[in-house]
N, C-alpha and C positions, 0 to 999 in steps of 0.2 A: 393590645390583648391583655385581658385581665385574668391572671392566673388564680387569684384569690389565694387560698392556702397553698395550692400546688405551685404558685408562682415563686415560692422560695427557691426552687431549683434554678430558675432563670436568674433570680437576684443573687444567689450565691455565686453563680458563674460570673455575672456582671461585676460584683464586688471584687471577686478574686482577680479578675482581669485588670480592673482598675488599680488594685493594690500592686500587682506586678508592674503595671504600666508606670505607676508613680513611685516605684522603688521599694515596695514592701519586701521584706526579707523572706517571708514564708507565706504559704497558702493558709488562710484562716477560714474555717467554717464557722461562721457566726451563728449565734442563736437566732431563732426566727424573729424575735422581737427586736433585737439590735439590728438584724439585717433589714427589717422593714424600715427602721429609722435611717439606716445608712444609705439605703438605695431608694429613698422616697422619690417618686417620679419616674423611676426606671421600670417600665412595664414590659419590655420585650428585649430579647437578645439583639434585635435589630438596631438598638441604640448604640451598640458597640461596634466600632470599626476594627474588625479582626485583623485586617491587613495592616492597619496602623500599629496595632499592638504587636504584630509580628515584626514589623520593621523596627520598632523601638526596642522590643525586648531582646531581639537578637544581638543588639549591641551590648547588652549586659548578661548574655548567656542565660536568659530566662525563658527562651522559647519553649524548651521541653516542658517546663512546668506548666505553661499556659496550655499547650496542646494536650499534655497528659490530663489536665483537669477537664478540658472540653470533652475528650473522647472517653474518659473513664465514666463520665456521666451516662453516656449512651449504653455502656455495658451493664448498667445496673437495672435490675428488673423493676425497681420501684420508681424509676424515672418516668414521669407522666408522658402519655402518648403525644399530647399537644406540644409539650416542650421538646420532646424528642424530634418530632416532625419539623419544628421550626429550627432547631439546632442543625439538623441535617441539611435543611435548605440553605441556611447561612453558611455552613461549612463548605458546601459545594460552590457557592458564590465566592467564598474565600479562596478556594483552589483555582477558580477561573481568574480571579484577580491576581493571584500569585503568578500564574503562568503569563498573564499579560505583562505584569511588572518585570518578570524575568526577560521577556522578549525585548522590552525597552532597554533594560540594562545591557543585555547582550549586544544589541545594535550599537549602543554608545561605546562599549568596550571594543567592539570590532572596528569601528571607525578610528578610535584612538590607536589601536594596534597597527592598523594599516597606515595611519599617518606616520608613525614612527618608523615602520618598515620602509615606507617609501622614502622617507628622509635619509635613512642610512644608505639605501640602494642608490639614490640619486647623487649623493655627495661622496663619490669614490675618487678622491684626489690622489694623484701620484705624489711621490715624496718631494718632487721639485715644485709642486703646486701648493703645498700645505701653508706656505706663508702668504699666498695671494688672498685678496679680499674675496669673500663669498658672494653669492648672487644677490642682486638688489631685492629689497623688500617691495611690497606693493606701493609704498609711499615714495619710492625712488631712492631712499637712503641705502647705502651699501651695508651689508651685514659685517659684523666684526670678523677679522681674519679667522679662518678655520684652523683649529688645532686638534691634535690627537686626543687631548683630554676631553674635549667636548664630544668627540665621537664615542669615546669609551663611556662617557656619562649617558649618552643616548642609548647605547647598546645595553648598558646595565639597566636602564629604565625599561627598555623593551623586554629584557629577561624577567624583570619583576612583574610587568604586566602579564606576560605569558604565564608565569607561575600562578598568578591570581585568577586565571580563567575559570577555576572551579567556581561556579556561580552560587549565589545564595540558594537557588533551587536545589542544586546538588548537595550542598551542605545540609540543607533542611532534610532532604531525603535520607542521607546517611545517618543523621542523628535520630530520625524517626525509626529507622530500621534497627539501629543499635538498641533502641528501647524495646522494640517488639521481639527481636530475635538476638541471638548471640553472634550473628554473622556481621562482619564489618567490611570485608574487602570488596565484595562484588556489588555494593549498593549504589554506586555513583551514577548508574544509568536510570534511576527512577525519578519521576517527576513528583512534585508535592501531592498531586492527586493520587498517584500510585502509593506513595508513602503513607498517606492518611488512610487509604483503604486497607492497606496491609496492616496498619496499626489496629484497625477494627477487628482484624482476624484474631489477634492475640494467641494464635495457636498454629504456628508454621514450623514444620520440620525443615531441616536444611535442604533436603532434596526438593520438597515442594517449593521452597523459596527460590531455588535455582531455576525452576520452571517459571515461576511467576516473575522473576527478575528479568526474564527475556521477553516478557509479554507486556503489552499495554493493559491497563486495568480492565478494559472492556473489549468487546468485539472479538472474542476468541472463538466461541462456539456459534455456529450458524443457528438461527431460530428454528427449532423443530418441536412440533407438538408431541406431547407424551401424556402419561397419566397425571402428571403434576404441572404441566406447562400448557399455556394457551398462546396462540399466535394469530394476530390480525394484521392484514396488509392494509396500508393506507394509500394504496394505488388508486388511480382514477383521475377525475378532473379536479384540479386545484385552481384557485384564483392566482393571477399572474400580473405583475406590474413591472415595467421597465423604469428604473430609477433615473430620471433625467436630472436630478438635483445634485448628483455627485460631481464635484468640480475637480476631483483628484483621482478618481477611479479607485480609491482605496476605501473610502467609507461614505456613508450617506449622511446628508444633513438632517433628513427627516426620520423620526423614529416610527417607521411603518409598523414595527412589531407592537405598538400600542394601539393599533387600529385594526378593524375588521375590513379587509379589502373589499369584500362583497357588498359592503354598505356605503362605499364611497361613490360620489357622483361627479366630483370635480377632476378626476383623473381617469385615464383609459385603463380599464381592467379587462383582461382576456381570460378565457378558459384555457388551461394548459394541461394536457395529459401527462401524468406521471406513472411510469417512467418514460422519458423522451428527452431529446435535446430540444430546446425551445427555438433554435435558429430557423428551421425550415417549416414550422407549423403554421405561422401566419403568412399574410401576403405583404407584410411590411418589411422593406429592405433595412430600415433602421433597427429592427429587432434582430434580423439575421446577422447584421454586422455590429451589433452593440458591443461596446467595450465598457466594462464596469459592473455595477451591481444590478441585479434583478431580485424581485421579491415574490415569494410564493406564500399562500396561506390556505388553510381549510379547517373545518371543524370536524371533530370526531367525538364519539360517545364512549365513555368508560364505565363499565358495569360497577354497581355498588360492591359486589362481592370481590372485586379486585383490591379492595382497600387493605386486605390482610396479606397481600403478596407484594413482591418486588415487581415493578413495572418498568420495562426497558423500552426506550425509543431508539431504533436503529435505522441508519441510512446506509444502504449498500454502496452508494457512490454519488457524490455531488462534485461537479467540476466548476471551479476548483475550491476556492476558499468559501467555507460555509459557516454560518452562525445560525443557531436554532433557538427559538423562544417558545415556551409553552405558557399560555395564559399571561403573556407579557413579561415572563421571567426567562432570562437566558439560561439554557441548560447544557448546550454543547457548542463547541467550535472546533473546526478541523480545516486544514488548508492543503491537503494533498488529494488530488482527484483519483478516481478509479479504485479506491479502497474504502472499506466500510468504517463507520464510527458510530458510537452509541453512548448512552448514559442511562443510569437508573433515575427515573423522573417521578416516582410516586408522590413525593412531597410537593410537587408542583401541580398535581392533578385535582380536578373536582370529580369525585366519584359519584356515579349515579346521575351525571349531568353531561352536557356538551362541553368540550374544551376546544381551544383554538391553538393551532400550531402555525408558527411563522418561520420562514427560512429565507435568509439572504444568501445569494450566490454571486460570487465575484469571479469573473473569468480572466482577470488580468494576470500576466506572468512577469517575472523579473529575473535578473541574473542569479538570484538566490532561491528561486522556486524550482520544483521538479515536476515537469520539464521547465526549461528556461525560456525566456523571451524578454521583451521590453516594450514599454508604451511611450509614445510620443504624442504631444498635442500639436496638430498640424492644421494649417488654414485650409478651409474648403469654401465652396461657393455659399455655404450657409453659416459660415463662421468657424471658429476653432472647434476641432473635433479630436477625440482620442483615437489613436490608431495603434492597434496591437501588432507587433512584429514578432515573428518566430521563424526558426529555421527548419523545424520538422515538416515533413511533406505529407501532412494530413490536416483536414480542416479542424480548426480549434472549436469544436462543438462544446456547448456548455449547458448546464441545467441539472435537474435531478434525474440522473441517467438510469438508476436501478431502483428496485423496490424499497419502500419505506415500511418498516415493521413496528408494531407495538406488540410486545410479548411479555408474558409473566413468568416468574420463577417463584418458588417458595422462598421464605426469608433465609433459610439455610439451603444452599443450592450448590450444584456442581458448576464450578467456574471454568475449568479447563480440562481437557483430555489431551495428553501428549503421547503419541504412539510412534515407535520405530519398529521395523521388522527385519528379520534376517532368515536365511534359509541354509540348511545343511542337508544335502541329499533330498530326502522326501519329507523332512521335518521342518516346520515353520516355527519361528519364535517371535512372539509379540511382546515387546517391551513397552510398558505403559506407566504413566504417572497421572493420577487423578488429583486435581486440586479442587477444594471445596471451601466455601465460606460458611463457617458454623462455629458458634461459641461454645456449644456443648458437645460431648463425645458422641460420635456417630459410627456406625458400621458401614463400610463400603463393600458392596458385592459387585464383582465384575464378571460378566458372563459373555463368552464368545459364542455367537449363533451363526450357523451356516445359512445358505441362501434360502433354505426351506424353514428357517427359524428353529432348527433342531439345536439343542445345546451341545457344544463341542467340548468346552472346558470352563470351569468356574474357579474363581479365586476370591478370597475374602479380605484382600489387602488393597489399600489405595495406591500402592505401587508394587510392581512385580513383573514377572515374565510368564507368559502363557506358552506352553509347549504343545504344538499341534502336530500330531502324527498323521502321516499321509495327507499333508496339507494340499489344498487346491490353490495353486499359486496364481498370482495376478500376472497375466501375460498381455503383451500388446496385440492389437488387432492383426490378424493374419499370421501371427507367430505361433498361435496355438488355437485349436478348435474351440476351446473354452475361454476365450479372451475376456479380460475385464471382470474376473470373478471377485466378488466382494463378500466379506463376512460383515457381521454387525457386532460391535462391542457395546453391550448393554451395561450401563453403569447405574447402580442404585445406591442411594443413601438411606439407611434405616436408623431410627433412634434406638435407645436402649430397650424399648418395649417391642422392637421388631416392626414398628409401623414404618411404611415407606414415606420418606421425606421428599425425595426428588428422584427422577428417572430421566436419563438421556441416552439416546442411541446414536453411536458414531459409526458410519460405514468405514471399513478399512480393507485394504488389500495386502496380502502377504507376498512380499517380494524383496529381493536384495539388489543393491546397486554397488558395483565396484568399478574401478578404473585403474589403468596403468598409463605409461607414457605412449602406448600404442593402441589402446582399445578401451571401449566402454562395454560393460557386461551387465546384463540383467538376469538374475537367477543363474549366474555363472555361465551364461551363454552370450556371445558377442551380439551386439545390436547394431543395426544400420538404419538410420533415419531416412525415410522417404516421405517428405511432408511439405508443409506450406508455411510461408509467412501470411498472416491474416490481419484484419482489422475488425473491430466492432463498428460496423458502418452499414447503413441501409437507407434507402430512400425515405424521406420525410422524418423517420425516427431518429436519424443521425446516429449517435452512439447510445440511444435509448434501448434498453433490453426489450426484445420481442421474441416470444416463443416460436412463432412460425418461421422466422428467419433462422433462429438457432437450430431447429430441427431440420430445416432444409439444408443448412450447412453440413450438419453431421451426415445426413443421407448422401450428400454429394462427396464428402470425404471418403465414406465407405465405398461408394460407387466407383470412385477413381482409384481406390486401393492405397490411400494414404494411411500411414501409421502414426503420424505425429504432426504437431504444429507448434509454432512459437507465438507467445502472446505479445506480438509486436504491436505497439511499443509501450505497453502498460499492462497491468493486471486485468484479466477478463472477469466477467460476472461469476459469482459463486455457482450459479446454475449451469453455466457453460463448463466449469471445471467439474461439477458433479457428473455430467454426462461423459466427460473424458475418462473419469474413473470407471464409470459403468460400462462404457463401450470399448475400453482398452486402447485409448488414443494417448500416446506419449506426449508430454507437454514440456517445452522449455519455458519456464515461468519468468517473465521479464518485468522488472520494475519500471516506473515511468520516466526514466532518464534517457533523453534523446539529444544527440548532437551536443553533448556536455562540453563546456569550456568555461574559462574564467572561474577557476577553482577556489572559491572563497570558503572561509570556515563555516559560514552560515549555510551555504549550499551543501557542504559536507555533512552537517548535522541533519539537514532535511533529507538528503539522499539516504543516509543511514536509517533514518526513521521510516522512510518508505519501504526499505528492505525489511525492517523489523516488523512492520505492519503486514507486509506480504507474507513473511514467514509465519507469523501468528495465524494468519488465515489459512494458509495452504500446507502447513507442515505435515499434516496427516494424510495427504493425498498420494495414493500410489502412482497416479499418472504423472506427477511432477518428477521428472528425471534429472533436471538441471535447473539451477538459478542463473538467470542472465542479469548482470548488474548494470548494463547500459547498452544502448544502440548507437554505433558510429560516433563515439566521443573523439575529441581531439587528443590523441595519445602520443604525440610526437615530442612532448616536453618533459623535463624533469619534474615540473609541478604536477603534470598528469600522472607520472609514475608514483609520486608520493601520495597523491589523492586516491588513486585506484588501489594502491596497496592497502590503505586504510579501509576502503569500501570492501575489498575482497576479504580482508581479515575479519571484518565485522560479520559478514554473512557466514563465513566459515566458523566463527565462534558460536553463532546460533545453531548451525547445522553442519555436522561433520559427516553426514550420511549421503550427501549429494555433491557432485562436482559443480564448480562455478565456471561460467563462461562469460564472454563479452563479444558483441558483434563488431569486429574491427573494420574500419574503412581506410585508415591510413596504410601506407605501404609497409611491407615487411622491414624495409631499410629504415623507415622513419620511426617505427613503433618503439616505445619504451615501456609498455605496460604488460605485454604478453606473459612475462615471467610470473605475474601475480595471479593468473587464473589457471584452472586445471585443463580446460579444453579450449582450443583456438577456433573461433567461429569468424568467418570473414565474408564481407559483402563486396561483390565486384560486378559491374555491368559492362562486360566486354561486348563490343559491337553496338552498344547503346550510348552510355555516357562516355565510355572510352572506345576510341576507334569507331565512331558511329557509322553504322551501315556496313562495316567490314566483317561479314560473317566468316571469312577465312582467317580471322585473327582471334579465335576463341580457344580451340583445343589446347594449343601450346601454352597460351597465357594462363589458362586455368591450372593446368598441370604444373607449370613452373612455379606459380605463386603458392599453391597448396604445398608443394614440396619445400619451398623456401621457408614457409611458416614452420613446418615440422623440423626442418634442419636447424632453424634458429632456436626454437624453444623445446624441441623433443617432447611434444605433446600431441594427443589426438587432434585431428583437424576435420572440420566440416564446413561446407559452404552454406551460409544461412540466407543469402540473397543473390539471385541472378534473374534476368528476365528482360522483356521488352514490351513497350506499349503496343497495343493492337486495337484499332477501332473496329468493333463488331460489324461485320458485313463489308468491310473494305478489303477487296481482293485485288492484288496486283501480282502478275507473273511475267517475267522472273520476279522473285521476291524483292520487295522494296519496303523501306522503313515505314512503320505505322500500319502495315497490312497484316492480316491474319497469317499469310504465308511467311512473312518475315519472322513473326513470333515463333512459328512452328519450327522453322529451320534453325533459328537461334537455339531453341530448346534441344533439338537433335544434336547439334554440335557440342552442347554442354554435356549431354548424355555420353558422348564418345569420351570426353575428358574424364567424366566420373568413372567410367568403366576401366580406364587406364589406372586411375587412382585407387579403385577398389582392390586392385591386386596388391596394394600396400596395406598392411594391417592397420595403419594409423589413420586412414581416411574413413570417417564414420557416418557420413550422411550428406544429404542434399535437400535443400528447401527452396522451392521456386517462389519467386515474388511476382505476383501475389495470387491469393486464392480468388479474389473477386475485385473488380474495379471499385474505386472509392473516391470520395470527395476530397478536394484539397483547397488551399487558398487560391484565389483568383490570380492567374499569371499567364503570360503568353506561352509558357512552356507546357501548359496543361489545357487540353481541350475538354472541358467538362469534367476535369478531375484526372486522377491517375488511372490509366487504362492497361496496366500490366496484369490485370486479372486474367486467369484462364476461364473465369466465368464473368459475365456482365454484372453490373451492380444489382440487377434483379434476379441474379443466380441462374442465368441461362448459359449453356456451354458455348464457347468459341471452338474453333477447330483444334486449338491447342489442348483443350480439355480431353478430347478423345485420344490425342497423342500421348498425353501424360497418363491417361488411364492404362493404356497398353504398357507403358514403361513400368509403372508401379506394380501392376499385377504380375508382370513377368519377373520383376525383381523378387516379389514375395514368393513366387513359385521356385525361383532359383535358390533363394536364401533359406526359406523355411519349409519348402515343399508344400506351399499352400495351394489349394485347388483354384483353378481359374474360374471366373464367373460363368454362369450357364450361357449367357448371350455373348460370349467373348469371340465366337467364331467370325464375327463381322470384321475383326481386325486380322491383319497379316501376322501370323505367328513367326516372328523372327527372333533375333537375339535381343537381349535386354536393352541395348541402346537404340533399338527400333530404327535402323536405317531404312530410309524410304526407297 
């Protein structure tokens, strides 16, 4: 690139970086003539390896000088646009490289730590054995006699390693934030990308920083159109390729992102709908069961007038590890499924032209991923093949599962809106903090609108409290005739001339949540959950988002009289959560941790990150009543207790307004984790997995176990899973396992137990497993998948659905004086446990 006269900016930067790299004591801004001589042949910032400069300069404490120089240039108005664009592109690549390097360093340190820990644990000699020779080495020679001094040395070395676990990444983030703000203590959770972006702000108050420090740099606000924002979905047909070249299931040998898949003739390219899981779309069994990497690409047009805006590329969910390229340049990477990720990509786009986006998707799981799994290479009739193993009981669908967005914001834009609400008698209080990225002074106007868009209250500060007299509160379905009432928080940024810079509208509900050791309360009234465990699962689409399925599900939830569901066992789509807010359906929001065991430090960080991303996305939702930090983990060990104490404390640090739960499966006697959560949720399949077929061993077992959980931990208790498989249309009388009759009587006996427990204030809910039948891995224990649904996979009712409808509507009448459905006379009106 030839900058000509303006190229002095790039050459000043290059020269300064090299001066620092080579040990220069200060940053020198040379004259243009001397600069031209000094940097002859250097025509682009791309000639400089910023990562190498970082690695070298950090050893001599010159990192800050380099980064300050880089990013101070961006803040200057006279910085030429072409250089600014190239610098931004290079800096983003620098952040990606930094993150990759940190992961490599982290893995090495983790292995070294675990080696030392294992060494100390394995060599636990008694006092009489200290003089004996140690174990043989691999070459057969005995080790030197073990002595206490050696053990102390090893322990001291282990302590030193543990103390040095603060990574280069964390040090970098801390230093960057110290430069940009006066805050020091809370900065260790930021990545380099976050730190660099915050550095560009140059104008962060302490309160705004605290909000930002709990957030990832992007993917906070859902893309919504407004006067200043445009949104385009990239859903539709994409080109799709199964990568058969990967020999390790971790990475591909071929750089498919450098190619246009639609123009290749020597490989098999499919058309793949987005969003969807790719597994059930084709007729190829190898695609359905593929383990490893697949590739997607498509072209898209970017209007010329977007050149003056920020352009974000957002993926609502990819399972699991994703890498994204735009026009051959990597722009994003993300390795947790079911959660959104995005980046600002304007510097990679060709405006007024077609662009190409390429996505690699890797479905492999390990002991350190969330959820966990492992891959083995096994011999088949066609040679060695990768086999994915996992313990969770749902099919490991993969692909681009939710919508892909391209959306714009102004250069100065609203970055985040954080809302909490409270209620005192008839008055609602809306506490808010608005975070925005802007280098110049702006005015922030916050307006609360009612459902008819009438103005309720206005505030001219970026953080504050809105007092709402005679507030219309957010209530759950059937608990109030006006359930799911939503206000709109309209946020505007204005410049000093009063011109609108950015506008964003955030739906909010006004409600309060509180809890004691015996009850959960919403708006100071006790709540009782009568709901479902669910799955994002449907025929052909897999876990792909589909509006007809979503709307059908909500219609069935309301028909049956449910007031809640749990996002088992991962976060659900934004659009599903939006409808829960609007319809008044309470949600227990669960992160993607299932059957967790082998509690490594890397797993801990990934688990915490999944919760942080979930909190960032759903923190403003009135429907989210509780956070669930895991489903059926192995909680019987001290290691589990330490691990989940850290996990629970992490989400409680992010959000003090909601209780935390966990779906327990270990027995009360075994468990060592219950003290770390606020509400005890337990799963138990009496008469199915336990005492199979014995329908007379349900009531007492359920009552005794729930009572034991409360007695041990003195906390509210709910049952989050119970049920039985039933093959639709299979009728056997007297009731027999797998028949619809068996499922129905099993439910009835659980209802009797729940009615006994409801007399105790501390029992707060019942969730049947499952809402609908769903696909699982192939096993002789599953005939076409898990059949515990009260609806079939295509959402048609079994006999149990009518039985549950009677139960839930009678509960709502008893608890909230809710009216019965108009066509309810077809059922026998008996007591709430519906004895037949």
